[in-house]
C-alpha positions in Angstrom: 15.0 35.0 258.2 12.8 34.9 261.2 14.7 35.4 264.7 12.3 34.8 267.6 13.3 36.9 270.7 13.3 35.5 274.1 13.6 37.5 277.5 14.9 34.2 279.3 14.4 35.6 282.8 10.7 36.6 281.9 10.1 33.3 280.1 11.2 31.4 283.0 8.8 33.2 285.2 6.1 32.4 282.9 7.1 28.7 282.8 7.1 28.6 286.6 3.6 30.3 286.7 2.2 27.8 284.2 3.7 24.8 286.1 2.3 26.2 289.4 -1.0 26.7 288.1 -0.9 23.2 286.5 0.3 21.7 289.9 -2.5 23.6 291.8 -5.1 22.3 289.5 -4.0 18.7 289.6 -3.9 19.1 293.4 -7.5 20.3 293.4 -8.4 17.4 291.1 -7.0 15.0 293.6 -8.6 16.4 296.5 -12.1 16.5 294.7 -11.3 12.8 293.5 -10.5 11.6 297.1 -13.6 13.3 298.5 -15.8 11.6 295.8 -14.3 8.4 296.5 -14.9 9.0 300.2 -18.6 9.4 299.4 -18.7 6.5 297.1 -18.6 8.6 293.9 -22.3 9.9 294.1 -21.8 12.1 290.9 -20.8 10.1 287.8 -19.5 13.3 285.9 -17.2 14.1 288.8 -15.6 10.6 288.6 -15.0 11.2 284.9 -13.7 14.5 285.2 -11.2 13.8 287.9 -9.8 10.5 286.6 -5.9 10.6 286.4 -4.4 10.6 283.0 -1.6 7.9 282.9 1.9 9.2 282.5 3.4 9.5 279.0 -0.2 9.4 277.6 -1.1 12.7 275.6 -4.8 13.6 276.1 -7.2 12.9 273.1 -8.3 16.2 271.3 -11.8 15.8 272.8 -10.8 14.9 276.2 -11.9 17.9 278.5 -11.1 16.3 282.1 -9.0 18.0 284.5 -6.2 15.7 284.0 -6.1 16.3 280.3 -6.0 20.1 280.7 -3.4 19.9 283.3 -1.4 17.9 280.8 -1.9 20.5 278.1 -0.6 23.2 280.5 2.6 21.1 281.3 3.1 20.5 277.5 2.8 24.3 277.1 5.5 24.8 279.8 7.7 22.0 278.1 7.4 23.8 274.8 8.5 27.1 276.2 11.1 25.6 278.3 12.7 23.8 275.2 12.7 27.2 273.3 14.3 29.0 276.2 16.9 26.3 276.7 17.6 26.3 272.9 18.2 30.0 272.9 20.6 29.6 275.8 22.4 26.7 274.4 22.9 28.2 270.9 24.5 31.5 272.6 26.7 29.2 275.0 27.9 27.3 271.9 29.7 30.4 270.6 27.1 31.3 268.0 26.0 34.8 269.4 22.2 35.5 269.1 22.2 38.0 271.7 20.1 41.1 270.8 21.0 44.7 272.0 18.5 44.6 274.6 19.9 41.6 276.3 17.4 39.1 275.0 18.3 36.0 273.1 16.9 34.6 269.9 16.5 31.4 268.1 16.1 31.0 264.3 13.5 29.4 262.0 13.1 29.7 258.3 10.6 32.1 256.7 7.7 30.8 254.9 8.5 29.8 251.4 7.4 32.1 248.5 3.8 31.6 247.6 2.6 30.5 251.2 -1.0 31.4 251.5 -1.6 30.6 255.2 1.3 31.8 257.2 -0.4 31.2 260.4 -0.6 27.5 259.6 3.0 27.5 258.5 4.2 28.9 261.8 2.0 26.5 263.8 3.7 23.5 262.1 7.2 25.2 262.1 7.6 26.6 265.5 7.9 23.3 267.2 10.3 22.1 269.8 11.7 19.6 267.5 12.3 22.1 264.6 13.8 24.7 266.9 16.2 22.3 268.0 16.9 21.2 264.4 17.5 24.7 263.0 19.8 25.8 266.0 21.8 23.5 268.2 21.0 20.6 266.0 22.3 22.4 262.9 25.3 23.6 264.8 26.3 20.0 265.7 25.6 18.7 262.2 27.9 21.4 260.7 30.7 20.3 263.0 30.4 16.6 261.8 30.1 17.8 258.2 33.3 19.7 258.4 35.3 16.9 259.8 33.8 14.7 257.0 34.6 17.0 254.3 38.2 17.6 255.6 38.7 13.7 255.6 37.2 13.1 252.0 39.3 15.9 250.5 42.5 14.6 252.2 42.0 11.0 251.4 43.4 9.0 248.2 39.9 7.7 247.4 38.0 10.9 248.1 35.9 9.4 251.0 35.4 10.2 254.5 35.8 7.7 257.5 31.9 7.6 257.6 32.1 6.3 253.9 30.6 9.4 252.4 32.3 10.9 249.3 32.9 14.5 248.7 29.8 14.9 246.7 27.6 13.1 249.2 29.0 15.4 251.9 28.6 18.5 249.8 24.9 17.5 248.9 24.0 17.0 252.6 25.8 20.4 253.4 23.7 22.1 250.8 20.5 21.1 252.7 21.5 23.3 255.5 23.6 26.0 253.8 21.1 29.0 254.5 20.7 28.1 258.3 22.5 30.9 260.3 23.5 28.4 263.1 24.8 25.8 260.6 26.8 28.4 258.8 28.2 30.0 261.9 29.2 26.6 263.2 30.5 25.5 259.9 32.8 28.7 259.4 33.9 28.5 263.1 35.8 25.2 262.3 38.2 27.0 260.1 40.3 30.2 260.0 39.2 32.7 257.3 42.3 31.7 255.3 41.5 27.9 255.7 37.9 28.6 254.6 39.3 30.4 251.4 41.6 27.5 250.8 38.6 25.1 250.6 37.8 26.7 247.3 41.2 25.7 245.9 40.9 22.2 247.6 37.6 21.7 245.8 38.9 22.9 242.5 42.0 20.4 242.8 39.4 17.7 243.7 37.4 18.4 240.3 40.4 19.1 238.2 42.3 15.9 239.2 40.5 13.5 241.5 37.1 13.5 240.3 36.1 10.8 237.7 32.9 12.3 236.4 32.5 14.3 233.3 30.7 17.1 234.9 33.6 18.3 237.2 33.0 21.9 236.3 29.2 21.9 237.1 30.1 20.2 240.4 32.8 22.8 241.3 30.3 25.6 240.6 27.8 23.9 242.9 30.5 23.5 245.6 31.4 27.4 245.3 27.6 28.1 245.5 27.4 26.1 248.6 30.4 27.5 250.4 29.0 31.1 249.4 25.6 30.4 251.0 27.3 29.0 254.2 29.5 32.0 254.5 26.5 34.3 253.9 24.4 32.5 256.6 27.2 32.9 259.0 27.5 36.6 258.1 24.1 37.5 259.3 24.0 40.3 262.0 21.9 38.1 264.1 24.6 35.5 264.5 27.5 38.2 264.9 28.4 38.0 261.4 30.0 41.5 261.2 32.8 40.1 263.5 33.9 37.6 260.6 34.8 40.6 258.3 38.1 41.4 259.9 39.7 37.8 259.7 38.5 37.5 255.9 39.9 41.0 255.2 43.3 40.1 256.8 43.5 36.8 254.9 43.3 38.6 251.6 45.4 41.5 252.6 49.0 41.2 251.0 50.5 43.2 253.7 49.4 40.9 256.4 49.0 37.2 255.1 51.7 35.4 253.6 50.4 34.6 250.0 50.3 31.1 249.1 50.3 29.4 245.7 46.6 30.2 245.5 45.0 33.5 245.5 42.8 34.0 248.6 41.5 37.1 247.2 40.2 35.5 244.1 38.6 32.9 246.3 36.8 35.5 248.4 35.5 37.2 245.3 34.3 33.8 243.9 32.2 33.4 247.0 31.1 37.0 247.2 29.9 37.1 243.5 27.6 34.1 243.6 24.2 35.5 242.5 21.2 36.0 244.8 23.3 35.3 248.0 22.3 37.6 250.7 25.2 38.5 253.0 24.8 40.2 256.2 24.8 44.1 256.4 27.2 44.5 259.1 29.6 42.0 257.5 29.6 43.7 254.0 30.1 47.1 255.5 32.9 46.1 257.7 34.4 44.0 255.0 34.3 46.9 252.3 35.8 49.5 254.7 38.7 47.0 255.3 39.2 46.0 251.6 39.0 49.6 250.1 42.2 50.3 251.9 44.0 47.6 250.0 45.9 49.1 246.8 44.4 47.1 243.9 47.9 46.9 242.1 49.3 45.2 245.3 47.2 42.2 244.7 48.7 39.9 242.0 46.1 39.7 239.0 44.4 36.4 238.7 45.3 34.4 235.5 45.6 31.1 234.0 44.8 28.2 234.6 41.2 28.9 235.0 39.1 27.1 237.7 37.4 23.6 237.1 34.5 25.5 235.8 36.3 27.5 233.3 36.0 30.7 235.3 38.8 33.4 235.9 37.6 35.1 239.0 39.0 38.5 239.6 41.5 39.6 242.3 40.2 43.1 242.5 39.8 43.7 246.3 36.4 45.5 246.1 34.9 43.5 243.3 33.3 40.8 245.3 32.1 42.7 248.3 30.4 45.5 246.2 28.9 42.6 243.9 27.4 41.1 247.2 26.0 44.5 248.0 23.9 44.2 244.8 21.8 41.7 246.9 21.7 43.7 249.9 20.4 47.2 249.4 20.7 48.2 252.9 24.5 47.6 253.0 24.9 49.4 249.7 23.0 52.4 251.0 25.0 52.5 254.3 28.3 52.1 252.4 27.7 54.6 249.7 25.8 57.4 251.7 26.1 59.4 254.7 23.6 58.5 257.8 24.1 62.3 258.9 27.0 61.6 261.1 29.7 60.6 258.8 29.6 63.1 255.8 33.4 63.6 255.6 34.0 59.7 255.4 31.4 59.3 252.6 32.9 62.3 250.5 36.4 60.7 251.1 35.0 57.4 250.0 33.5 58.5 246.8 36.8 60.6 246.0 38.6 57.2 246.6 36.2 55.5 244.1 36.8 58.2 241.5 40.7 58.1 241.8 41.1 54.4 242.2 42.8 52.2 239.6 39.9 50.1 238.3 41.7 49.0 235.2 44.5 46.9 237.0 42.2 44.0 237.3 40.3 44.5 233.9 37.8 46.6 235.4 35.8 43.9 237.1 35.4 45.9 240.1 33.2 48.3 238.1 30.7 45.6 237.6 30.5 45.4 241.4 30.2 49.0 242.0 27.4 49.2 239.4 25.7 46.4 241.4 25.9 48.2 244.6 24.8 51.7 243.3 21.7 49.9 241.5 20.7 48.2 244.8 21.0 51.4 246.8 19.0 53.3 244.1 16.0 51.1 245.1 15.5 53.2 248.0 14.5 56.2 245.8 10.9 54.9 246.2 11.0 54.4 250.0 9.3 57.6 251.0 7.4 57.2 254.2 8.3 53.6 254.7 9.0 53.0 258.4 11.1 49.7 257.9 14.0 51.3 256.0 17.0 53.1 257.3 16.6 56.9 258.2 16.1 59.4 255.3 16.7 56.4 252.8 15.0 58.1 249.8 17.0 61.3 250.1 20.1 59.2 250.6 19.5 57.2 247.6 18.8 60.3 245.5 22.3 61.7 246.6 23.9 58.6 245.8 22.3 58.5 242.3 23.8 61.9 241.7 27.2 60.5 242.4 26.7 57.5 240.5 25.6 58.9 237.1 28.4 61.3 236.7 31.0 58.8 237.8 30.0 56.3 235.2 29.8 58.9 232.5 33.1 60.9 233.3 35.2 58.2 234.8 34.4 55.1 232.7 35.0 54.9 229.0 32.0 53.9 226.9 33.9 51.0 225.4 34.6 49.5 228.9 30.8 49.2 229.6 30.2 45.5 230.2 26.9 43.7 229.7 26.5 43.5 233.6 27.3 47.1 234.1 24.5 48.0 231.5 22.0 45.9 233.1 22.8 47.1 236.6 22.9 50.7 235.5 19.5 50.5 233.8 18.3 49.7 237.3 19.9 52.9 238.5 18.2 55.0 235.8 15.0 53.1 236.1 14.7 54.2 239.8 14.8 57.8 238.6 11.5 57.6 236.7 10.3 61.2 237.1 13.6 62.6 235.6 13.4 60.0 232.8 9.8 60.8 231.9 10.6 64.5 232.4 13.3 64.5 229.8 11.1 62.6 227.4 8.5 65.2 227.8 10.8 68.1 227.0 11.8 68.9 230.6 15.1 69.5 232.0 17.1 68.6 235.2 18.9 71.9 235.1 15.8 74.2 235.4 14.4 74.8 238.8 14.3 72.0 241.5 11.6 70.2 239.7 13.1 66.7 240.2 15.1 64.9 242.9 18.2 65.1 240.9 17.6 68.8 239.7 20.9 70.7 240.1 23.0 67.7 240.8 23.0 65.8 237.4 23.0 67.5 233.9 20.8 66.5 231.3 23.6 65.4 229.2 25.1 63.2 232.0 21.6 61.5 232.4 21.1 61.1 228.7 24.6 60.0 228.0 24.4 57.2 230.6 20.9 56.2 229.2 22.6 56.1 225.7 25.5 53.9 226.9 23.2 51.1 228.3 20.3 51.0 226.1 21.7 48.7 223.4 21.7 45.9 225.9 18.5 43.8 225.6 18.1 43.3 229.3 18.9 46.9 230.2 16.2 48.0 227.5 13.8 45.6 229.1 14.6 46.8 232.7 14.1 50.3 231.9 10.7 49.6 230.0 9.4 47.6 233.1 10.4 50.4 235.4 8.9 53.2 233.3 5.7 51.0 232.6 5.4 50.7 236.4 5.9 54.4 237.0 3.2 55.4 234.4 0.8 52.5 235.8 1.2 54.0 239.3 0.5 57.4 238.0 -2.7 56.3 236.5 -3.7 54.3 239.6 -3.1 57.4 241.8 -4.8 60.1 239.6 -7.7 58.5 238.1 -9.9 57.6 241.2 -9.9 61.2 242.2 -10.0 62.9 239.0 -13.0 65.2 238.3 -12.4 64.9 234.5 -11.3 61.1 234.1 -11.4 61.0 230.4 -9.1 64.1 230.2 -6.7 62.6 232.9 -6.6 59.1 231.2 -5.6 60.9 227.9 -3.0 62.8 229.3 -1.5 59.9 231.3 -1.3 57.9 228.0 0.3 60.8 226.1 2.9 60.9 228.7 3.4 57.1 228.6 3.9 57.3 224.8 6.3 60.1 225.2 8.4 57.9 227.5 8.5 54.9 225.5 9.1 56.9 222.2 11.9 58.7 223.9 13.7 55.3 224.7 13.0 54.2 221.2 14.6 57.4 219.8 17.8 57.0 222.0 18.1 53.4 221.1 18.1 54.2 217.4 20.5 57.0 217.9 22.7 54.6 219.9 22.7 52.2 216.9 23.9 54.8 214.5 24.5 53.7 210.8 25.4 50.2 211.6 22.7 48.1 210.0 23.4 45.1 212.4 23.1 47.4 215.5 20.0 49.0 214.1 18.3 45.6 213.7 19.4 44.6 217.3 18.0 48.0 218.6 14.6 47.5 216.8 14.4 43.9 218.2 15.3 45.1 221.6 12.6 47.8 221.5 10.2 45.4 220.2 10.4 43.4 223.4 10.7 46.5 225.4 7.5 48.0 224.0 5.7 44.7 224.9 7.1 44.9 228.6 6.3 48.6 228.9 2.6 48.2 227.6 1.9 45.2 229.6 3.3 46.6 232.8 1.4 49.8 232.2 -1.8 48.0 232.2 -1.2 45.4 235.0 1.7 46.5 237.0 4.8 44.4 237.7 3.9 43.8 241.4 0.3 42.6 240.5 1.6 39.8 238.1 1.1 36.3 239.5 2.0 32.8 238.6 1.2 31.6 235.2 1.9 34.7 233.4 4.8 35.7 231.5 5.4 38.7 233.6 5.5 36.8 236.8 9.2 36.6 236.3 9.4 40.3 236.9 7.5 40.3 240.1 10.6 40.1 242.3 12.2 43.0 240.6 10.1 45.5 242.5 11.3 46.9 245.9 8.7 46.6 248.7 7.0 49.9 247.8 6.0 48.7 244.4 7.7 51.7 242.8 11.3 51.0 242.1 13.4 48.2 240.5 15.7 46.1 242.6 17.5 44.1 240.0 17.6 43.7 236.2 15.1 41.9 234.1 16.6 38.9 232.1 14.5 39.2 228.9 15.2 35.5 227.9 13.4 34.4 230.9 10.7 37.1 230.9 9.7 37.1 227.2 10.0 33.3 226.7 7.0 32.2 224.4 6.3 35.7 223.7 5.5 36.6 220.0 7.4 40.1 220.0 8.1 41.9 216.8 11.5 42.0 215.3 11.3 45.6 214.7 9.1 48.6 216.2 8.2 52.1 215.0 6.2 55.1 216.2 3.0 53.8 214.8 3.5 50.3 216.7 4.0 52.3 220.1 0.8 54.2 219.4 -1.2 51.0 218.4 -0.1 49.2 221.6 -0.8 52.2 223.8 -4.1 52.9 222.2 -5.2 49.2 222.9 -4.1 49.5 226.5 -5.8 52.7 227.1 -9.0 51.1 225.9 -8.6 48.5 228.6 -8.1 51.3 231.2 -11.0 53.2 229.9 -13.3 50.2 230.4 -11.9 49.6 233.9 -12.7 53.2 234.9 -16.2 53.0 233.3 -15.6 55.6 230.5 -16.8 53.3 227.8 -20.6 53.2 226.4 -22.7 50.2 226.8 -22.8 49.9 223.0 -18.9 49.6 223.1 -19.2 47.0 225.7 -21.9 45.0 223.6 -19.7 45.2 220.6 -16.8 43.6 222.6 -19.2 40.8 223.7 -20.6 40.0 220.2 -18.5 41.7 217.5 -16.3 38.7 216.8 -18.7 37.2 214.3 -21.4 37.0 216.9 -19.0 35.8 219.5 -17.0 37.8 222.0 -13.5 39.1 221.4 -10.9 37.1 223.1 -10.3 40.0 225.6 -13.8 40.2 226.8 -15.0 38.4 229.9 -17.7 38.7 232.7 -16.7 38.7 236.4 -19.5 38.5 238.8 -21.9 39.2 235.9 -20.0 42.5 235.1 -18.6 43.0 231.6 -14.8 43.2 231.7 -12.1 44.1 229.3 -8.9 42.3 230.0 -5.3 42.9 228.6 -3.1 40.1 227.0 0.1 39.0 228.4 2.1 40.5 226.6 0.4 43.4 224.9 2.4 43.5 221.6 1.3 45.5 218.5 0.1 42.1 216.9 -2.1 41.5 220.0 -3.4 45.1 219.9 -4.9 44.5 216.4 -8.0 42.7 217.9 -8.6 45.8 220.0 -8.4 47.9 216.8 -11.1 45.8 215.3 -13.3 46.4 218.3 -12.8 49.9 218.0 -14.0 49.8 214.4 -17.3 48.3 215.8 -17.7 50.3 218.9 -18.2 53.9 217.6 -17.4 54.9 221.1 -16.6 58.7 221.7 -14.0 58.1 224.4 -12.3 55.5 222.3 -12.5 58.0 219.4 -10.6 60.7 221.5 -8.0 58.3 222.5 -7.4 57.4 218.8 -7.4 61.1 217.7 -5.1 62.2 220.7 -2.8 59.2 220.2 -2.5 59.2 216.5 -2.0 63.1 216.0 0.2 63.6 219.1 3.9 63.3 218.9 5.9 60.7 221.0 9.1 61.3 222.6 11.0 59.9 219.7 12.2 63.3 218.6 13.5 63.9 222.2 15.4 60.7 222.1 16.9 61.6 218.8 18.0 64.9 219.9 19.4 63.7 223.3 22.6 65.4 224.5 25.4 62.7 224.4 28.9 63.3 225.8 31.4 61.5 223.7 
């Protein structure tokens, strides 16, 4: 979200100066014009340049007369005056966009993903008309829409006085749902309890009054819309933190009189909508209030379900922690100390350890796993000036609290698919530790790793063991570790004095990591044949993810490739994971193997190593010639030329089957570097044995 700051006093001075200059220039034009007319216009160009421009007529682009330039100056002053007044009006309307330094702001939407010319975007977006539409115009529209929605929900025929149905009103609301001024104005028309009751009013509409056969889908859409509106209103820039107290009181059984419906369930429904970005201050203040509510004091949600078949939880912390999963900064601030509140954070973690998570069926643990996963993304934020102070160290400390929590305080049988996927993010954001364990290292010897001395090998490996049987968790871990080893190669190879040795070592380390994950996955499956088949299938996909990311890097993937789905996974530093991979989306159309073994791992990594060896100029001319002509006189599919230079590419994805073509090339190339890769990879061990021997706490 873009907020443009305005110092209204300084801007008024600029506006006055521009107008004064324009008036002076126009006065000079008139004086020159009169003088020319007095002397019977002896110079034709003077006549042209001093002609007046009719009022309300904009100067043509090629018009360079004094009048035209004066008009342009006055247009600039008008545009500035419009923005200044818009910022004043939106603040005076009750929607606060005042900054700490006393300046005001107005809002405009960020460029959509994929925008290549951002300068052109802002030239077209930052107009007086758009500034009005996204600020005071949006606020006024929200007021009208709330009136219409209330009328439609309260009428017998489901229509408002303006003739719109509930669905038509909701569709219009959805167009503006992410605009902060609209959200703030919309929520301002209700008390917090009234806003939560909207969820039940819409549920009743779709359960009873709605005639269509898609009532469940329509209800889900309406909850999503209400969630986005509340999220827009909750942004810090529009004073969203102030909303938290009202919503906390509305769901607190010690304060509000419980109606037939459960306001806590409604709030959790809104906060749990995926990919909805609530404000940092709002989430922090809300969580601080909700953590004081005893979960056993809130009646558990039960039948009947909502119109969409969902049973939303009534656990006080479930929704707000889930929402933190989409706001890493809020999660970091809630779960770690900023250096001034150590005792408060220690007390909070003790509360989390002692809390009754089972009363509401453990749903709150899904939320906690989401929040810890989000905060862990800051482990890769070293040196980033745009993150909270000491973010990396704080995220490491938080990870050291979270891993023992989920091992020691949550039974293995209680791990849900959501928890496993989120905790794979947490573990994936500890790539040095995971790679170290795969290579025979330990978190309990010296201070080699960030988690050294705070997490035991058994705790780390137990959590890994508990999550890896989920295909999305396995894919997430594979992507995270593939990116880690890719970054290691990118970092070490350009400065290496022995590049061939360095490349071999990097790929041996990569083989240890994916072999380790395979070993733990097989250990997790045990003697159950169905679980073994699932584990091998999951690891077949994971190997394809790992080897593909190892070569290209998740952050480098672009539209049109299967891995494009994984691009948003990475935090801005390009080194940590922000959310789980959904394998069905990522691997759609991939021909991944149903099973995988150590030989498959080595084959895929050998092929990827050939690609990197070619990239760093380690292969002979004869090898490149074989790539260009060795496929029955034609090039292999992975061979191309860029600007006339022979280039070896990697497939998307790099599966063991796809790697076979590279093995055919190797048989023709007789290249010494490729030979060393083969020898080292074939004869070396992988981390499979380390995974099989992992320390597991039962």
